[in-house]
Short mmCIF file of the C-alpha atoms (twelve columns), coordinates in Angstrom:
data_MODEL
# 
_entry.id   MODEL 
# 
loop_
_atom_site.group_PDB 
_atom_site.id 
_atom_site.type_symbol 
_atom_site.label_atom_id 
_atom_site.label_alt_id 
_atom_site.label_comp_id 
_atom_site.label_asym_id 
_atom_site.label_seq_id 
_atom_site.Cartn_x 
_atom_site.Cartn_y 
_atom_site.Cartn_z 
_atom_site.pdbx_PDB_model_num 
ATOM 1   C CA . MET A 1   163.989 60.130  138.003 1 
ATOM 2   C CA . LYS A 2   160.695 58.769  136.627 1 
ATOM 3   C CA . GLN A 3   157.933 58.792  139.195 1 
ATOM 4   C CA . ASN A 4   155.950 55.573  139.843 1 
ATOM 5   C CA . LEU A 5   152.331 55.771  140.893 1 
ATOM 6   C CA . ASN A 6   150.891 53.560  143.594 1 
ATOM 7   C CA . ARG A 7   148.707 51.372  141.384 1 
ATOM 8   C CA . VAL A 8   146.381 50.316  144.179 1 
ATOM 9   C CA . SER A 9   145.716 53.821  145.478 1 
ATOM 10  C CA . VAL A 10  145.217 55.196  141.958 1 
ATOM 11  C CA . SER A 11  142.735 52.493  141.013 1 
ATOM 12  C CA . GLU A 12  140.735 53.180  144.161 1 
ATOM 13  C CA . GLN A 13  140.432 56.879  143.436 1 
ATOM 14  C CA . PRO A 14  137.741 58.311  141.130 1 
ATOM 15  C CA . ALA A 15  138.846 60.378  138.158 1 
ATOM 16  C CA . VAL A 16  139.069 64.116  138.788 1 
ATOM 17  C CA . PRO A 17  138.189 65.961  135.573 1 
ATOM 18  C CA . LEU A 18  139.414 69.472  134.905 1 
ATOM 19  C CA . LEU A 19  135.765 70.516  134.649 1 
ATOM 20  C CA . ASP A 20  132.521 68.617  135.283 1 
ATOM 21  C CA . LEU A 21  129.668 70.351  133.495 1 
ATOM 22  C CA . LYS A 22  127.356 67.391  134.054 1 
ATOM 23  C CA . ALA A 23  127.475 68.001  137.804 1 
ATOM 24  C CA . GLN A 24  126.509 71.629  137.272 1 
ATOM 25  C CA . TYR A 25  123.711 70.702  134.856 1 
ATOM 26  C CA . ALA A 26  122.196 68.303  137.376 1 
ATOM 27  C CA . GLN A 27  121.525 71.263  139.684 1 
ATOM 28  C CA . VAL A 28  119.636 73.333  137.106 1 
ATOM 29  C CA . GLU A 29  118.259 70.743  134.663 1 
ATOM 30  C CA . GLU A 30  114.584 71.265  135.421 1 
ATOM 31  C CA . GLU A 31  114.782 75.064  135.324 1 
ATOM 32  C CA . ILE A 32  116.699 75.053  132.061 1 
ATOM 33  C CA . SER A 33  114.343 72.532  130.458 1 
ATOM 34  C CA . GLU A 34  111.382 74.752  131.306 1 
ATOM 35  C CA . ALA A 35  113.157 77.857  130.007 1 
ATOM 36  C CA . LEU A 36  114.006 76.123  126.722 1 
ATOM 37  C CA . ARG A 37  110.412 74.890  126.340 1 
ATOM 38  C CA . GLU A 38  109.204 78.476  126.661 1 
ATOM 39  C CA . VAL A 39  111.531 79.624  123.891 1 
ATOM 40  C CA . CYS A 40  110.469 76.738  121.656 1 
ATOM 41  C CA . ALA A 41  106.810 77.531  122.268 1 
ATOM 42  C CA . SER A 42  107.397 81.166  121.332 1 
ATOM 43  C CA . GLN A 43  109.383 80.211  118.188 1 
ATOM 44  C CA . HIS A 44  111.348 83.446  118.713 1 
ATOM 45  C CA . PHE A 45  114.960 82.299  118.403 1 
ATOM 46  C CA . ILE A 46  117.101 85.309  117.429 1 
ATOM 47  C CA . LEU A 47  117.451 88.297  119.783 1 
ATOM 48  C CA . GLY A 48  114.017 89.206  121.162 1 
ATOM 49  C CA . PRO A 49  112.713 89.693  124.726 1 
ATOM 50  C CA . GLY A 50  114.760 86.870  126.267 1 
ATOM 51  C CA . VAL A 51  118.011 88.289  124.965 1 
ATOM 52  C CA . LYS A 52  117.015 91.788  126.109 1 
ATOM 53  C CA . LYS A 53  116.291 90.468  129.598 1 
ATOM 54  C CA . LEU A 54  119.718 88.802  129.733 1 
ATOM 55  C CA . GLU A 55  121.407 91.972  128.474 1 
ATOM 56  C CA . GLU A 56  119.806 94.016  131.223 1 
ATOM 57  C CA . ALA A 57  120.708 91.436  133.896 1 
ATOM 58  C CA . VAL A 58  124.357 91.107  132.855 1 
ATOM 59  C CA . ALA A 59  124.730 94.874  132.475 1 
ATOM 60  C CA . GLU A 60  123.416 95.410  136.002 1 
ATOM 61  C CA . TYR A 61  125.603 92.593  137.355 1 
ATOM 62  C CA . SER A 62  128.625 94.183  135.672 1 
ATOM 63  C CA . GLN A 63  127.784 97.747  136.821 1 
ATOM 64  C CA . CYS A 64  127.121 98.972  133.287 1 
ATOM 65  C CA . SER A 65  124.253 100.864 131.697 1 
ATOM 66  C CA . ASP A 66  124.087 98.658  128.602 1 
ATOM 67  C CA . GLY A 67  124.670 95.061  127.587 1 
ATOM 68  C CA . ILE A 68  124.706 93.965  123.957 1 
ATOM 69  C CA . GLY A 69  124.369 90.224  123.426 1 
ATOM 70  C CA . VAL A 70  126.503 88.773  120.656 1 
ATOM 71  C CA . SER A 71  127.308 85.403  119.142 1 
ATOM 72  C CA . SER A 72  130.559 84.638  120.999 1 
ATOM 73  C CA . GLY A 73  133.304 86.119  123.127 1 
ATOM 74  C CA . THR A 74  135.442 86.374  120.012 1 
ATOM 75  C CA . ASP A 75  132.743 88.323  118.200 1 
ATOM 76  C CA . ALA A 76  132.376 90.560  121.255 1 
ATOM 77  C CA . LEU A 77  136.028 91.573  120.845 1 
ATOM 78  C CA . LEU A 78  135.701 91.983  117.092 1 
ATOM 79  C CA . VAL A 79  132.558 94.106  117.160 1 
ATOM 80  C CA . ALA A 80  133.985 96.209  120.019 1 
ATOM 81  C CA . LEU A 81  137.027 97.083  117.925 1 
ATOM 82  C CA . MET A 82  134.807 97.772  114.913 1 
ATOM 83  C CA . ALA A 83  132.631 100.079 117.020 1 
ATOM 84  C CA . LEU A 84  135.741 102.079 117.905 1 
ATOM 85  C CA . ASP A 85  136.654 102.430 114.183 1 
ATOM 86  C CA . ILE A 86  139.857 100.425 114.566 1 
ATOM 87  C CA . GLY A 87  141.131 99.092  111.261 1 
ATOM 88  C CA . PRO A 88  143.976 99.154  108.715 1 
ATOM 89  C CA . GLY A 89  146.881 101.391 109.696 1 
ATOM 90  C CA . HIS A 90  146.026 101.142 113.385 1 
ATOM 91  C CA . GLU A 91  147.686 99.277  116.250 1 
ATOM 92  C CA . VAL A 92  146.333 97.941  119.530 1 
ATOM 93  C CA . ILE A 93  148.499 97.287  122.601 1 
ATOM 94  C CA . THR A 94  147.709 93.930  124.180 1 
ATOM 95  C CA . THR A 95  149.180 90.920  125.938 1 
ATOM 96  C CA . PRO A 96  150.575 87.896  124.100 1 
ATOM 97  C CA . TYR A 97  149.730 85.607  127.025 1 
ATOM 98  C CA . THR A 98  146.062 84.991  126.284 1 
ATOM 99  C CA . PHE A 99  143.671 82.964  124.156 1 
ATOM 100 C CA . PHE A 100 144.175 83.544  120.436 1 
ATOM 101 C CA . ALA A 101 140.918 85.478  120.006 1 
ATOM 102 C CA . THR A 102 142.455 88.512  121.716 1 
ATOM 103 C CA . GLY A 103 145.104 89.024  119.054 1 
ATOM 104 C CA . GLY A 104 143.121 87.428  116.250 1 
ATOM 105 C CA . SER A 105 140.276 89.914  116.618 1 
ATOM 106 C CA . ILE A 106 142.699 92.814  116.284 1 
ATOM 107 C CA . THR A 107 144.153 91.305  113.126 1 
ATOM 108 C CA . ARG A 108 140.711 90.612  111.637 1 
ATOM 109 C CA . THR A 109 139.930 94.343  111.697 1 
ATOM 110 C CA . GLY A 110 143.056 94.959  109.617 1 
ATOM 111 C CA . ALA A 111 144.885 96.459  112.581 1 
ATOM 112 C CA . ARG A 112 148.187 95.256  114.058 1 
ATOM 113 C CA . PRO A 113 148.602 93.837  117.568 1 
ATOM 114 C CA . LEU A 114 151.382 95.521  119.523 1 
ATOM 115 C CA . PHE A 115 152.390 92.905  122.068 1 
ATOM 116 C CA . CYS A 116 153.433 93.961  125.540 1 
ATOM 117 C CA . ASP A 117 154.610 91.740  128.391 1 
ATOM 118 C CA . ILE A 118 152.751 90.605  131.510 1 
ATOM 119 C CA . ASP A 119 153.139 90.926  135.241 1 
ATOM 120 C CA . PRO A 120 154.700 87.600  136.373 1 
ATOM 121 C CA . VAL A 121 152.381 87.233  139.385 1 
ATOM 122 C CA . SER A 122 148.958 88.136  137.979 1 
ATOM 123 C CA . TYR A 123 149.765 87.058  134.387 1 
ATOM 124 C CA . ASN A 124 147.905 90.182  133.255 1 
ATOM 125 C CA . LEU A 125 149.140 92.987  131.038 1 
ATOM 126 C CA . SER A 126 151.796 94.950  132.925 1 
ATOM 127 C CA . PRO A 127 151.014 98.692  133.151 1 
ATOM 128 C CA . SER A 128 154.706 99.498  133.565 1 
ATOM 129 C CA . CYS A 129 155.525 97.517  130.419 1 
ATOM 130 C CA . VAL A 130 152.818 99.419  128.546 1 
ATOM 131 C CA . SER A 131 154.353 102.725 129.630 1 
ATOM 132 C CA . GLU A 132 157.831 101.485 128.700 1 
ATOM 133 C CA . LEU A 133 156.653 100.279 125.287 1 
ATOM 134 C CA . ILE A 134 155.093 103.655 124.504 1 
ATOM 135 C CA . SER A 135 158.191 105.549 125.674 1 
ATOM 136 C CA . ASN A 136 160.612 103.345 123.735 1 
ATOM 137 C CA . GLN A 137 158.667 102.632 120.545 1 
ATOM 138 C CA . CYS A 138 156.166 105.442 120.024 1 
ATOM 139 C CA . GLU A 139 155.975 109.195 119.611 1 
ATOM 140 C CA . ILE A 140 153.305 111.881 119.417 1 
ATOM 141 C CA . ARG A 141 152.663 113.215 115.912 1 
ATOM 142 C CA . GLY A 142 150.028 115.898 115.973 1 
ATOM 143 C CA . ASP A 143 147.295 114.471 118.178 1 
ATOM 144 C CA . GLN A 144 148.123 110.833 117.463 1 
ATOM 145 C CA . LEU A 145 150.371 108.244 119.096 1 
ATOM 146 C CA . VAL A 146 152.472 106.621 116.373 1 
ATOM 147 C CA . ASN A 147 154.696 103.548 116.363 1 
ATOM 148 C CA . ARG A 148 158.048 104.855 115.131 1 
ATOM 149 C CA . SER A 149 159.111 101.641 113.411 1 
ATOM 150 C CA . THR A 150 155.863 100.862 111.563 1 
ATOM 151 C CA . GLY A 151 154.166 104.225 111.232 1 
ATOM 152 C CA . GLY A 152 150.992 102.675 112.619 1 
ATOM 153 C CA . ILE A 153 148.643 104.809 114.698 1 
ATOM 154 C CA . VAL A 154 148.180 103.340 118.174 1 
ATOM 155 C CA . LYS A 155 144.441 103.536 118.866 1 
ATOM 156 C CA . ALA A 156 143.685 101.365 121.889 1 
ATOM 157 C CA . ILE A 157 144.812 99.189  124.775 1 
ATOM 158 C CA . LEU A 158 143.255 95.744  125.153 1 
ATOM 159 C CA . PRO A 159 143.984 94.299  128.626 1 
ATOM 160 C CA . VAL A 160 142.862 90.760  129.454 1 
ATOM 161 C CA . HIS A 161 141.484 89.852  132.888 1 
ATOM 162 C CA . LEU A 162 143.117 86.453  132.863 1 
ATOM 163 C CA . TYR A 163 142.016 83.441  134.901 1 
ATOM 164 C CA . GLY A 164 139.343 85.470  136.721 1 
ATOM 165 C CA . GLN A 165 141.379 88.321  138.240 1 
ATOM 166 C CA . MET A 166 141.281 91.794  136.774 1 
ATOM 167 C CA . ALA A 167 144.267 93.557  135.281 1 
ATOM 168 C CA . ASP A 168 145.603 96.625  137.098 1 
ATOM 169 C CA . MET A 169 143.200 99.030  135.424 1 
ATOM 170 C CA . ASP A 170 143.863 102.417 137.044 1 
ATOM 171 C CA . PRO A 171 147.353 102.924 135.567 1 
ATOM 172 C CA . ILE A 172 146.178 101.450 132.254 1 
ATOM 173 C CA . MET A 173 143.302 103.939 132.136 1 
ATOM 174 C CA . GLU A 174 145.651 106.787 133.083 1 
ATOM 175 C CA . THR A 175 147.974 105.880 130.205 1 
ATOM 176 C CA . ALA A 176 144.979 105.690 127.870 1 
ATOM 177 C CA . ARG A 177 143.807 109.160 128.922 1 
ATOM 178 C CA . GLN A 178 147.303 110.577 128.557 1 
ATOM 179 C CA . TYR A 179 147.602 109.447 124.948 1 
ATOM 180 C CA . GLY A 180 143.950 109.566 123.855 1 
ATOM 181 C CA . LEU A 181 143.582 105.794 123.557 1 
ATOM 182 C CA . LYS A 182 140.442 103.687 123.850 1 
ATOM 183 C CA . VAL A 183 140.328 100.712 126.239 1 
ATOM 184 C CA . VAL A 184 138.606 97.412  125.496 1 
ATOM 185 C CA . GLU A 185 138.485 94.963  128.408 1 
ATOM 186 C CA . ASP A 186 138.770 91.305  127.447 1 
ATOM 187 C CA . ALA A 187 136.710 89.959  130.343 1 
ATOM 188 C CA . ALA A 188 136.018 86.569  128.757 1 
ATOM 189 C CA . GLN A 189 137.181 84.773  131.926 1 
ATOM 190 C CA . ALA A 190 136.149 87.412  134.422 1 
ATOM 191 C CA . ILE A 191 132.404 88.002  134.770 1 
ATOM 192 C CA . GLY A 192 131.802 89.289  138.293 1 
ATOM 193 C CA . SER A 193 135.464 89.836  139.111 1 
ATOM 194 C CA . GLU A 194 136.258 93.143  140.804 1 
ATOM 195 C CA . TYR A 195 138.976 95.766  140.950 1 
ATOM 196 C CA . PRO A 196 139.647 97.795  144.140 1 
ATOM 197 C CA . GLY A 197 136.774 100.156 144.772 1 
ATOM 198 C CA . ASN A 198 134.243 97.403  144.036 1 
ATOM 199 C CA . ARG A 199 134.473 98.068  140.294 1 
ATOM 200 C CA . ARG A 200 133.521 95.120  138.145 1 
ATOM 201 C CA . ALA A 201 135.083 93.708  135.013 1 
ATOM 202 C CA . GLY A 202 133.699 95.323  131.894 1 
ATOM 203 C CA . SER A 203 132.744 98.588  133.595 1 
ATOM 204 C CA . ILE A 204 136.023 100.518 133.568 1 
ATOM 205 C CA . GLY A 205 137.129 100.661 129.938 1 
ATOM 206 C CA . ASP A 206 135.131 101.937 126.969 1 
ATOM 207 C CA . ILE A 207 133.776 98.454  126.212 1 
ATOM 208 C CA . GLY A 208 133.885 95.165  128.126 1 
ATOM 209 C CA . CYS A 209 133.793 91.842  126.296 1 
ATOM 210 C CA . PHE A 210 132.469 88.625  127.831 1 
ATOM 211 C CA . SER A 211 132.370 85.016  126.676 1 
ATOM 212 C CA . PHE A 212 129.674 82.485  127.540 1 
ATOM 213 C CA . PHE A 213 131.587 79.503  126.144 1 
ATOM 214 C CA . PRO A 214 130.402 76.411  128.053 1 
ATOM 215 C CA . SER A 215 133.559 76.134  130.167 1 
ATOM 216 C CA . LYS A 216 133.275 79.693  131.510 1 
ATOM 217 C CA . ASN A 217 131.962 80.409  135.011 1 
ATOM 218 C CA . LEU A 218 128.738 81.514  133.312 1 
ATOM 219 C CA . GLY A 219 128.528 79.130  130.380 1 
ATOM 220 C CA . ALA A 220 125.905 78.665  127.680 1 
ATOM 221 C CA . PHE A 221 124.976 75.489  125.791 1 
ATOM 222 C CA . GLY A 222 127.158 76.639  122.901 1 
ATOM 223 C CA . ASP A 223 128.794 79.896  121.865 1 
ATOM 224 C CA . GLY A 224 127.620 83.236  123.160 1 
ATOM 225 C CA . GLY A 225 129.037 86.543  124.312 1 
ATOM 226 C CA . MET A 226 128.256 90.087  125.359 1 
ATOM 227 C CA . CYS A 227 129.633 93.602  125.183 1 
ATOM 228 C CA . THR A 228 129.048 96.018  128.049 1 
ATOM 229 C CA . THR A 229 129.472 99.772  128.100 1 
ATOM 230 C CA . ASN A 230 128.471 102.905 129.974 1 
ATOM 231 C CA . ASP A 231 128.428 104.953 126.762 1 
ATOM 232 C CA . PRO A 232 124.922 105.052 125.193 1 
ATOM 233 C CA . GLU A 233 126.267 106.042 121.766 1 
ATOM 234 C CA . LEU A 234 128.683 103.120 121.737 1 
ATOM 235 C CA . ALA A 235 125.887 100.806 122.891 1 
ATOM 236 C CA . GLU A 236 123.704 101.844 119.968 1 
ATOM 237 C CA . ARG A 237 126.580 101.464 117.523 1 
ATOM 238 C CA . LEU A 238 127.254 97.944  118.832 1 
ATOM 239 C CA . ARG A 239 123.588 97.004  118.428 1 
ATOM 240 C CA . VAL A 240 123.609 98.167  114.826 1 
ATOM 241 C CA . LEU A 241 126.910 96.480  113.969 1 
ATOM 242 C CA . ARG A 242 125.724 93.087  115.276 1 
ATOM 243 C CA . VAL A 243 122.936 93.016  112.645 1 
ATOM 244 C CA . HIS A 244 125.089 93.699  109.566 1 
ATOM 245 C CA . GLY A 245 125.121 97.419  110.296 1 
ATOM 246 C CA . GLY A 246 121.466 97.758  109.319 1 
ATOM 247 C CA . LYS A 247 119.161 100.356 110.862 1 
ATOM 248 C CA . PRO A 248 116.366 100.321 109.956 1 
ATOM 249 C CA . LYS A 249 116.314 96.858  108.429 1 
ATOM 250 C CA . TYR A 250 117.816 96.767  104.921 1 
ATOM 251 C CA . HIS A 251 119.302 100.259 105.338 1 
ATOM 252 C CA . HIS A 252 123.058 100.176 105.965 1 
ATOM 253 C CA . ALA A 253 125.053 103.230 107.009 1 
ATOM 254 C CA . LEU A 254 127.634 100.842 108.512 1 
ATOM 255 C CA . ILE A 255 129.153 97.506  107.513 1 
ATOM 256 C CA . GLY A 256 128.703 95.150  110.409 1 
ATOM 257 C CA . GLY A 257 128.351 91.409  110.730 1 
ATOM 258 C CA . ASN A 258 126.085 88.622  111.920 1 
ATOM 259 C CA . PHE A 259 126.942 88.825  115.621 1 
ATOM 260 C CA . ARG A 260 123.520 88.090  117.120 1 
ATOM 261 C CA . LEU A 261 122.894 86.125  120.324 1 
ATOM 262 C CA . ASP A 262 120.092 83.582  120.091 1 
ATOM 263 C CA . ALA A 263 117.233 83.259  122.538 1 
ATOM 264 C CA . LEU A 264 117.978 79.641  123.473 1 
ATOM 265 C CA . GLN A 265 121.395 80.600  124.820 1 
ATOM 266 C CA . ALA A 266 119.912 83.599  126.619 1 
ATOM 267 C CA . ALA A 267 117.370 81.332  128.328 1 
ATOM 268 C CA . VAL A 268 120.098 79.018  129.600 1 
ATOM 269 C CA . LEU A 269 122.226 81.921  130.799 1 
ATOM 270 C CA . LEU A 270 119.366 83.616  132.631 1 
ATOM 271 C CA . VAL A 271 118.846 80.459  134.677 1 
ATOM 272 C CA . LYS A 272 122.530 80.041  135.431 1 
ATOM 273 C CA . LEU A 273 123.090 83.714  136.291 1 
ATOM 274 C CA . LYS A 274 120.975 83.246  139.430 1 
ATOM 275 C CA . TYR A 275 123.533 80.731  140.709 1 
ATOM 276 C CA . LEU A 276 126.708 82.493  139.577 1 
ATOM 277 C CA . ASP A 277 127.644 84.119  142.901 1 
ATOM 278 C CA . GLU A 278 127.070 80.839  144.738 1 
ATOM 279 C CA . TRP A 279 129.306 79.023  142.271 1 
ATOM 280 C CA . THR A 280 131.929 81.749  142.554 1 
ATOM 281 C CA . THR A 281 131.962 81.404  146.346 1 
ATOM 282 C CA . LYS A 282 132.571 77.664  145.990 1 
ATOM 283 C CA . ARG A 283 135.427 78.280  143.563 1 
ATOM 284 C CA . GLN A 284 136.961 80.724  146.047 1 
ATOM 285 C CA . GLU A 285 136.592 78.175  148.864 1 
ATOM 286 C CA . ASN A 286 138.268 75.533  146.701 1 
ATOM 287 C CA . ALA A 287 141.087 77.945  145.935 1 
ATOM 288 C CA . ARG A 288 141.651 78.656  149.636 1 
ATOM 289 C CA . TYR A 289 141.742 74.926  150.339 1 
ATOM 290 C CA . TYR A 290 144.408 74.413  147.664 1 
ATOM 291 C CA . ASP A 291 146.407 77.383  148.958 1 
ATOM 292 C CA . THR A 292 146.500 75.939  152.477 1 
ATOM 293 C CA . ALA A 293 147.006 72.320  151.429 1 
ATOM 294 C CA . PHE A 294 149.939 73.105  149.145 1 
ATOM 295 C CA . GLN A 295 151.539 75.226  151.856 1 
ATOM 296 C CA . GLN A 296 151.141 72.438  154.412 1 
ATOM 297 C CA . ALA A 297 152.591 69.953  151.929 1 
ATOM 298 C CA . GLY A 298 155.885 71.841  152.021 1 
ATOM 299 C CA . LEU A 299 156.069 72.429  148.267 1 
ATOM 300 C CA . GLU A 300 157.630 75.873  148.460 1 
ATOM 301 C CA . GLY A 301 160.247 76.104  145.784 1 
ATOM 302 C CA . TYR A 302 158.439 73.590  143.589 1 
ATOM 303 C CA . ILE A 303 155.103 75.288  142.940 1 
ATOM 304 C CA . SER A 304 153.648 78.781  143.222 1 
ATOM 305 C CA . THR A 305 149.922 79.126  143.795 1 
ATOM 306 C CA . PRO A 306 147.855 81.971  142.297 1 
ATOM 307 C CA . GLN A 307 147.843 85.188  144.280 1 
ATOM 308 C CA . ALA A 308 144.557 86.980  144.873 1 
ATOM 309 C CA . PHE A 309 145.416 90.642  145.375 1 
ATOM 310 C CA . ALA A 310 143.974 92.696  148.227 1 
ATOM 311 C CA . GLY A 311 140.841 94.577  147.196 1 
ATOM 312 C CA . TYR A 312 140.266 92.379  144.149 1 
ATOM 313 C CA . ARG A 313 137.526 89.791  143.709 1 
ATOM 314 C CA . HIS A 314 139.147 86.778  142.046 1 
ATOM 315 C CA . ILE A 315 136.519 84.456  140.551 1 
ATOM 316 C CA . TYR A 316 138.945 81.628  139.653 1 
ATOM 317 C CA . ASN A 317 137.852 80.771  136.148 1 
ATOM 318 C CA . GLN A 318 141.049 78.747  136.397 1 
ATOM 319 C CA . TYR A 319 143.361 77.861  139.283 1 
ATOM 320 C CA . VAL A 320 146.807 78.082  137.703 1 
ATOM 321 C CA . ILE A 321 149.967 76.972  139.449 1 
ATOM 322 C CA . ARG A 322 153.509 77.742  138.333 1 
ATOM 323 C CA . VAL A 323 155.653 74.629  138.621 1 
ATOM 324 C CA . GLU A 324 158.981 73.046  137.884 1 
ATOM 325 C CA . ARG A 325 159.010 70.259  135.255 1 
ATOM 326 C CA . ARG A 326 155.513 71.220  134.141 1 
ATOM 327 C CA . ASP A 327 155.125 68.773  131.270 1 
ATOM 328 C CA . GLU A 328 156.342 65.856  133.374 1 
ATOM 329 C CA . LEU A 329 153.933 66.771  136.149 1 
ATOM 330 C CA . ARG A 330 151.032 66.965  133.722 1 
ATOM 331 C CA . ALA A 331 151.806 63.510  132.343 1 
ATOM 332 C CA . TYR A 332 151.960 62.183  135.904 1 
ATOM 333 C CA . LEU A 333 148.575 63.698  136.751 1 
ATOM 334 C CA . THR A 334 147.056 62.303  133.573 1 
ATOM 335 C CA . GLU A 335 148.209 58.827  134.576 1 
ATOM 336 C CA . ALA A 336 146.460 59.395  137.910 1 
ATOM 337 C CA . ARG A 337 143.303 60.401  135.998 1 
ATOM 338 C CA . ILE A 338 143.503 64.010  137.156 1 
ATOM 339 C CA . GLY A 339 142.568 66.604  134.566 1 
ATOM 340 C CA . SER A 340 144.786 69.590  133.843 1 
ATOM 341 C CA . GLU A 341 145.354 72.089  131.049 1 
ATOM 342 C CA . ILE A 342 148.089 74.368  129.791 1 
ATOM 343 C CA . TYR A 343 146.876 77.947  129.306 1 
ATOM 344 C CA . TYR A 344 148.732 78.870  127.042 1 
ATOM 345 C CA . PRO A 345 151.627 76.828  125.614 1 
ATOM 346 C CA . ILE A 346 152.629 79.323  122.898 1 
ATOM 347 C CA . PRO A 347 152.307 83.083  123.507 1 
ATOM 348 C CA . LEU A 348 150.831 85.033  120.631 1 
ATOM 349 C CA . HIS A 349 154.079 86.831  119.790 1 
ATOM 350 C CA . MET A 350 155.595 83.392  119.093 1 
ATOM 351 C CA . GLN A 351 152.716 82.025  116.991 1 
ATOM 352 C CA . LYS A 352 153.580 81.184  113.396 1 
ATOM 353 C CA . CYS A 353 150.824 83.383  111.974 1 
ATOM 354 C CA . TYR A 354 152.544 86.388  113.567 1 
ATOM 355 C CA . ASP A 355 156.041 85.615  112.264 1 
ATOM 356 C CA . HIS A 356 155.744 88.604  109.938 1 
ATOM 357 C CA . LEU A 357 155.614 90.958  112.935 1 
ATOM 358 C CA . GLY A 358 159.208 90.069  113.752 1 
ATOM 359 C CA . TYR A 359 158.925 89.320  117.466 1 
ATOM 360 C CA . GLN A 360 161.441 87.186  119.345 1 
ATOM 361 C CA . PRO A 361 160.668 85.164  122.513 1 
ATOM 362 C CA . GLU A 362 162.790 87.535  124.597 1 
ATOM 363 C CA . ASP A 363 160.647 90.509  123.549 1 
ATOM 364 C CA . CYS A 364 158.055 89.342  126.097 1 
ATOM 365 C CA . PRO A 365 160.132 87.191  128.466 1 
ATOM 366 C CA . GLU A 366 157.566 86.830  131.254 1 
ATOM 367 C CA . SER A 367 154.946 85.639  128.779 1 
ATOM 368 C CA . ALA A 368 157.390 83.110  127.343 1 
ATOM 369 C CA . ARG A 369 158.294 81.888  130.844 1 
ATOM 370 C CA . ALA A 370 154.656 81.568  131.939 1 
ATOM 371 C CA . ALA A 371 153.902 79.518  128.845 1 
ATOM 372 C CA . LYS A 372 156.525 76.968  129.938 1 
ATOM 373 C CA . GLU A 373 155.752 76.828  133.664 1 
ATOM 374 C CA . THR A 374 151.999 77.165  134.268 1 
ATOM 375 C CA . LEU A 375 149.366 74.473  134.698 1 
ATOM 376 C CA . ALA A 376 145.647 74.708  135.482 1 
ATOM 377 C CA . ILE A 377 144.198 72.131  137.868 1 
ATOM 378 C CA . PRO A 378 140.525 71.409  138.729 1 
ATOM 379 C CA . ILE A 379 138.701 74.243  140.543 1 
ATOM 380 C CA . TYR A 380 135.042 73.866  139.477 1 
ATOM 381 C CA . PRO A 381 132.369 74.471  142.163 1 
ATOM 382 C CA . GLU A 382 131.246 70.846  142.491 1 
ATOM 383 C CA . LEU A 383 134.766 69.637  143.279 1 
ATOM 384 C CA . ASN A 384 134.781 67.929  146.682 1 
ATOM 385 C CA . ARG A 385 137.478 67.869  149.347 1 
ATOM 386 C CA . GLU A 386 138.393 64.246  148.732 1 
ATOM 387 C CA . GLN A 387 139.062 65.035  145.092 1 
ATOM 388 C CA . GLN A 388 141.084 68.098  145.969 1 
ATOM 389 C CA . GLN A 389 143.137 66.199  148.525 1 
ATOM 390 C CA . TRP A 390 143.876 63.570  145.883 1 
ATOM 391 C CA . VAL A 391 145.133 66.289  143.533 1 
ATOM 392 C CA . VAL A 392 147.382 67.697  146.269 1 
ATOM 393 C CA . GLU A 393 148.685 64.239  147.198 1 
ATOM 394 C CA . MET A 394 149.569 63.411  143.609 1 
ATOM 395 C CA . ILE A 395 151.377 66.710  143.053 1 
ATOM 396 C CA . SER A 396 153.209 66.280  146.359 1 
ATOM 397 C CA . GLY A 397 154.104 62.710  145.454 1 
ATOM 398 C CA . PHE A 398 155.522 63.798  142.113 1 
ATOM 399 C CA . TYR A 399 157.963 66.213  143.734 1 
ATOM 400 C CA . ARG A 400 158.824 63.878  146.612 1 
# 
């Protein structure tokens, strides 16, 4: 049955956007303006001392020895794979339930993504599915793990810490050690998130990759990203690759790319980094409010709220619910002027550009199911209780 909104109550309620960056900017406008003026006065716009300061701060925040600022989260993934010599004839195990850059970066190196299904609760790469994939599809030839059907050499695992909660890294790292694989953490949505043992995103694998896209918890005024590592040789290789592989200038032992972070973005991020833990705490408080409010609304059986696992630090880059009649609910919320988003409507193994890999939807059934049932609702730090209650009331009203 089509749901009808209460026109009076809707018109009296303010819009609730999925994200309100203007509210965040109002808190830091003066500091950022001053920081940008300093960069403009210096006329030093590419790399330089400001970028180095940000690299050191993010590396320390992420429990790593080195940070390497790059031009975007996508380029962080790409240059990480390049630094590990991944290319044609190689394969990388990863999740299909993620933003396209995860798989696209693998393909851009000339390697082949080897898609593996997710855990249905965390939405992250399932360690048991990784083990099953290797047992069923791969074999050891010499000292290499080889995909029986393609002949490709499996070189790495690329887990994604989706929505702000880390993947189950210990068994992933154990599998990597067992088969001599590298691990690249896609931590684009996860800066400051933690795994049991107080281990932060980007510090466990060989390289961590972060995005500073404006909508991220730590967002720039445009594109930006960073790689982190605890391996000094990898750190140096990443630094060289981000400047076309040149060291010294105009001398190229490697072929890299233009992956440099600019000083204006670093200035913005250095200001915002001071507030990141405060903003994370507010996101966590908002998540707890939703958890309780949805439970009290008696919506069990209609929606499932995100689960924050014991010992993890979930930073809630998104608050994603699993719901019945997802597309109808989203249309209903839009009519009530409540923002929402579908992350992600088509898993990578079902994308047209990967038709040639021969995957079917049932090859990663949990990813396919999540793509049909999940919806992100507003969780940003400046969200107030009245707005949250309105979101809960509208979702409750839809199912009633």
